[in-house]
NUVOTI-227091 format. One line per field, with one value per residue (C-alpha): residue in three letters; x, y, z. Coordinates in steps of 0.05 Angstrom, whole numbers. Each point is the difference from the previous one (the first is absolute). Example, Ala and Ser with C-alpha at 12.3 -4.5 7.8 and 13.67 -1.06 7.14 Angstrom:
BEGIN
r <- [ALA | SER]
c1 <- [246 | 27]
c2 <- [-90 | 69]
c3 <- [156 | -13]
% end
This chain:
BEGIN
r <- [MET | ALA | GLY | PRO | TYR | GLU | LEU | GLU | VAL | VAL | SER | ASP | ALA | GLU | ALA | ALA | ALA | ARG | ARG | ALA | ALA | GLU | VAL | VAL | ALA | GLU | THR | ALA | ARG | SER | ALA | ILE | GLU | GLU | LEU | GLY | ALA | PHE | ALA | VAL | ALA | VAL | SER | GLY | GLY | ARG | SER | PRO | SER | LYS | MET | PHE | ALA | GLY | LEU | ALA | THR | ARG | ASP | VAL | PRO | TRP | LYS | GLN | THR | GLY | ILE | TRP | GLN | VAL | ASP | GLU | ARG | VAL | ALA | SER | GLU | GLY | HIS | PRO | ASP | ARG | ASN | LEU | THR | GLY | LEU | LEU | ALA | SER | LEU | PRO | PRO | ASP | ALA | ARG | SER | VAL | VAL | GLN | PRO | MET | PRO | VAL | THR | ASP | GLU | ASP | LEU | GLU | ALA | ALA | ALA | GLU | ARG | TYR | ALA | ALA | SER | LEU | PRO | GLU | ARG | PHE | ASP | LEU | VAL | HIS | LEU | GLY | LEU | GLY | ASP | ASP | GLY | HIS | THR | ALA | SER | LEU | VAL | PRO | GLY | ASP | PRO | VAL | LEU | ASP | VAL | VAL | ASP | ARG | GLU | VAL | ALA | ALA | THR | GLY | GLU | TYR | ARG | GLY | ARG | ARG | ARG | MET | THR | PHE | THR | TYR | PRO | LEU | LEU | ASP | ARG | GLN | PRO | PHE | VAL | LEU | TRP | LEU | VAL | THR | GLY | GLU | ASP | LYS | ALA | ALA | VAL | LEU | PRO | LEU | LEU | LEU | ALA | ALA | ASP | ARG | SER | ILE | PRO | ALA | GLY | ARG | VAL | ARG | ALA | GLU | ARG | GLN | LEU | VAL | VAL | ALA | ASP | ARG | ALA | ALA | ALA | SER | ALA | LEU | GLU]
c1 <- [-413 | 21 | 70 | 54 | 8 | 12 | -12 | 32 | -21 | 43 | -4 | 44 | 56 | 54 | -34 | -10 | 74 | 18 | -47 | 26 | 72 | -19 | -30 | 62 | 46 | -42 | -3 | 76 | 15 | -47 | 28 | 72 | -15 | -35 | 39 | 64 | -16 | -53 | -20 | -44 | -23 | -19 | -40 | 13 | -44 | -8 | -32 | 55 | 58 | -21 | -8 | 71 | 26 | -38 | 39 | 61 | -30 | -18 | 41 | 10 | 59 | 21 | 60 | -49 | -49 | -8 | -42 | -26 | -41 | -72 | 2 | 43 | -5 | 47 | 47 | 74 | 36 | -13 | -58 | -54 | -52 | 33 | -32 | 70 | 22 | -53 | 9 | 74 | -11 | -53 | 29 | 47 | 73 | 10 | -57 | 25 | 52 | -52 | -44 | -2 | -18 | -42 | 45 | -41 | 59 | 13 | -15 | -38 | -53 | -34 | 66 | 16 | -68 | 12 | 68 | -29 | -54 | 55 | 33 | -62 | -7 | -47 | -49 | -2 | -16 | -35 | -19 | -18 | -51 | -32 | -65 | -4 | -57 | -19 | 2 | 69 | 49 | 74 | 4 | -60 | -40 | -68 | 1 | 71 | 13 | 42 | -65 | -11 | 70 | -1 | 68 | 47 | 10 | 33 | -17 | 9 | -62 | -21 | 4 | -40 | 0 | 61 | 43 | 6 | 8 | 23 | -47 | -18 | -58 | -61 | 30 | 55 | -44 | -54 | 46 | 26 | -20 | -6 | -15 | 1 | -40 | 15 | -56 | -3 | -33 | -69 | 15 | -3 | -69 | -37 | 44 | 13 | -71 | 13 | 65 | -35 | -54 | 53 | -31 | 35 | -19 | 63 | 69 | 10 | -64 | 29 | 56 | -15 | 56 | -14 | -2 | -10 | 4 | -25 | 26 | -39 | -8 | -68 | 3 | 8 | -53 | -51 | -47 | -3 | -33]
c2 <- [88 | -40 | 0 | 53 | 6 | 58 | -15 | 33 | -25 | 20 | -14 | -61 | -43 | 49 | 58 | -43 | -18 | 74 | 20 | -55 | 21 | 71 | -22 | -41 | 59 | 49 | -46 | -10 | 74 | 13 | -57 | 21 | 72 | -20 | -61 | -1 | -67 | -35 | -72 | -32 | -72 | -21 | -58 | -42 | -13 | 30 | 67 | 33 | -4 | 63 | 34 | -18 | 24 | 65 | 16 | 13 | 67 | 22 | 30 | -56 | 3 | -72 | 4 | 13 | -54 | -73 | -47 | -66 | -54 | -13 | -69 | -45 | -67 | -56 | -5 | 5 | 67 | 35 | -46 | 35 | -24 | 41 | 67 | 25 | -13 | 46 | 51 | 9 | 4 | 54 | 44 | 58 | -21 | 43 | -38 | -71 | 2 | 17 | -61 | -51 | -67 | -53 | -61 | -51 | -43 | -22 | -73 | 17 | 49 | 10 | 20 | 44 | 34 | 12 | 30 | 46 | 23 | 19 | 43 | 42 | 72 | 14 | 27 | 15 | 68 | -34 | -71 | -15 | -55 | -30 | -37 | -67 | -24 | -48 | 53 | -16 | 53 | -7 | -76 | -4 | -47 | -33 | -61 | 5 | -12 | 64 | 40 | -19 | 14 | 48 | -11 | 13 | 61 | -38 | -72 | -54 | -22 | -65 | -9 | 49 | 1 | -44 | 33 | 6 | 72 | 44 | 56 | 55 | -22 | 39 | 19 | 38 | 30 | 21 | 44 | 41 | 73 | 1 | -53 | 17 | -48 | -1 | -35 | -4 | -43 | -27 | -65 | 39 | 29 | -54 | 3 | 75 | 13 | -54 | 34 | 67 | -32 | -30 | -67 | -54 | -54 | 21 | 4 | 72 | 22 | -20 | 52 | 52 | 51 | 71 | 34 | -35 | 35 | -40 | 23 | -37 | 6 | 4 | -73 | -23 | 49 | -16 | -38 | 61 | 44]
c3 <- [4 | 61 | 27 | 4 | -76 | -45 | -74 | -60 | -69 | -59 | -75 | -9 | 28 | -22 | 36 | 62 | 1 | -6 | 55 | 46 | -14 | 17 | 67 | 17 | -16 | 39 | 60 | -4 | 0 | 58 | 42 | -12 | 16 | 64 | 23 | -42 | -33 | -42 | 9 | -54 | -12 | -71 | -28 | -62 | -59 | -69 | 16 | 42 | -49 | -36 | 67 | 20 | -68 | 9 | 62 | -44 | -22 | 71 | 55 | 50 | 48 | -8 | 48 | 56 | -22 | 18 | -45 | 27 | -34 | 20 | -31 | -43 | -36 | 20 | -60 | -14 | -3 | -67 | -19 | -40 | 50 | 55 | 17 | 14 | -72 | -28 | 56 | -12 | -75 | 8 | 55 | -15 | 7 | 63 | 35 | -11 | 55 | 54 | -14 | 56 | -34 | 34 | 14 | -38 | -22 | 72 | 15 | 64 | -25 | 67 | 33 | -60 | 7 | 74 | -16 | -53 | 48 | 50 | -54 | -13 | 25 | 57 | -52 | -74 | -27 | -58 | -18 | -72 | -12 | -62 | -10 | -34 | -44 | 56 | 53 | 28 | 21 | 16 | 2 | 46 | -45 | 7 | 45 | 24 | 75 | 2 | -3 | 72 | 26 | 59 | 32 | -60 | -43 | -58 | -17 | -53 | -37 | -32 | -75 | -42 | -76 | -1 | 53 | 75 | 23 | 57 | 20 | 49 | 44 | 24 | 68 | -36 | -54 | 49 | 41 | -59 | -7 | -75 | -53 | -74 | -44 | -74 | -37 | -76 | -53 | -16 | 37 | 66 | -14 | 38 | 63 | 7 | 27 | 52 | 22 | 6 | 42 | 46 | -17 | 41 | -51 | -38 | 32 | -23 | 35 | 67 | 1 | 54 | -8 | 26 | -68 | -67 | -67 | -60 | -68 | -54 | -75 | -34 | -21 | 72 | 25 | -55 | 48 | 45 | -52]
% end
């Protein structure tokens, strides 16, 4: 396997969400014990909602935690298309007040992205990423000019599946110490091997963070067997 990946395959999506929640909670406790605070960035999509909900049953010191968004769709506050809407609905109540939303309702998205980048911690203890069926991650999508950005850590994308988005860029992702990938579902089976091969033909394969743990269910990992 090429790239700095660790792979854990579990039975199904529920088990993957539980394992991912466990990793987040463990990382939070370690960071707070060592540094006094925990900084985490989380992606949108369908898969992570159960992971966020699973954090309710784990010991996470939310008052010493900051949660940022890896990406967000441009839509009004509370819109079901917004990653933030699902995130706030899934997180334990104590965690909702520490979320730092991406300012996607601003008229000037590029200025808003620059402002959000300035609000980020120097580094995250954990960045959660997902994998799309077309190989995208965050809102780094095939063919978008943001894939080639080298001078911004947060940027606004073109339209993708009906929405413009705001996203972390590779320069920011690549300098992180720990990325947690949560990959579930049969529709990811064709692209998971490309991720694990660090294949640059898909956006996800271009992430070069120091340590990358991939938690996948059997359906997503079926092509690896």
